[in-house]
N, C-alpha and C positions, 0 to 999 in steps of 0.2 A: 550431096550426100552419097556415100558409096552404097553399093548394093548389099554388102556384108552387114551393115549396121541395121538393116530393116527387120531382121528376125533371128530366131535361134536356129542353130544347125542341129542335125540329127544327133551328132556326138554330144552336144551340150544337153539335149533332152535326155539321152540315155544316161549320161553322168548324173543328172539330177534325179532320175528314177532310181539309180543305184544307191545314191545317198539316202533317199526316202525309204528304200527297202531295208537298208541296214538299221535305220532308226526304228522301223516297225518291228524288226526282229529283236532288237534290244528291248523294246517294250514288252514283247511276248515273253522273253526270258525273265524279265523283272516280274511279270505277273505270275509265272510259274514258281519263282523263288518265294514270292509273297504267300502263295498258296501253301507251299511246303512249310513255311514258318508258322502259318496259322494252324495247320494241322499239328505240328510239333508242340505248339503252345497249348492247344486243346488236350493233347495226350498228357502233357505234364500236369495240367490242371486236374484232369480226371484221376491220374495216379495220386496226386496230393490229396484229393477228396477221398479216395478209397482208403489211403493210409490213415488219414485223420478219422474217418468213420470207424476203422478197425481199432484204433487207439481208444476212441470214445466207448465202443462196445466193451472193450476190456475193462475200462473203468466202471462200467455199469454191471459187470459180472456176467455178461452174455456175449462172449466172443463168437459171433457167427461168421464174420469175414476173417480170413487169415487166422483160423483157429489152430493151425498146426505149424510145425517147423519146416515143412516142405512147401514148395511153391504149389499153389492150387488155384484153379480158375476163380476169378472174381471180376465183377463189373460186366461190361458189355461183351456179348458173344456175337461175332460176325462170321457168317459162313460156316457155322457149326464149330468153330474153334474159339477158345477164349481169347479175348483181346488183351486182357490184363491178368497177371497172376500175382498172388501175394503170399507172404509167409510171415509168421510172428515168432518171436523168440524173447526170452528174458535173459538179459546180460547185465551183470553188475548192478542189480537193483533197478534196471531200466526195461521197460517194455519197448521192443524194437520191431517195427513193421517195415517190411521191404516189399515194394511193388516193382514188377518188371514188365516190360512190353517191348514190342518191335515197332519202330517208327516207320513213317512212310518211305524212308530211304532204305529200309531193311536193316538198320542198325539196332542192336540190342541196347535198351536203356534200362536203368534201375534207379529207384528213388527209395531212400530210407528215412523214416521218421522215428524218433524215440521220445519217451516221456517217463518220468518216475512212476514206479508201480503204485506208490501210495502218496496221497497228499497229506500234509500236516493239518492240524485242526484249524489253522487260520486260512487254509486253502492254498498255501504256497508249498512248493516242493521242498 
C-alpha cells in the first residue's frame, strides 16, 4: 500500500471546507429570502384586512378608516410613522378603497378593493 492512500492531504481538506462554506452561505441566503417573503405576505394580508374593514364600515354608514379622498394613516404605526395609508373614493357606483405601504425592500406597494355602494334587497349587488 502506498503512503498516499493512507489519508487526506491538506489541499483535499481545504477543498472540502470550501464546498461546505458555499453550501452554508446558500442556506443563509435562502433563509433571508424566506424572511422577506413572509414579511411581504404579512404586509399584503394587513393591507387587505384594512381595505376590507374600510369597505365594511362604509356599508355600516360609519366610515372611520379611509374616510377621505387623500391617503391618511391607518393601521399600525411603527417608529412614529404610519405603516399603512389608505383612501376611499366613489367611482361609477362603486366604493373603492386603496391602501399603500412600503415593503421591507423599500418598494412602494398599493392594493385596491372595490364593492358596490348598495346591495339589492336579496343581498346581491
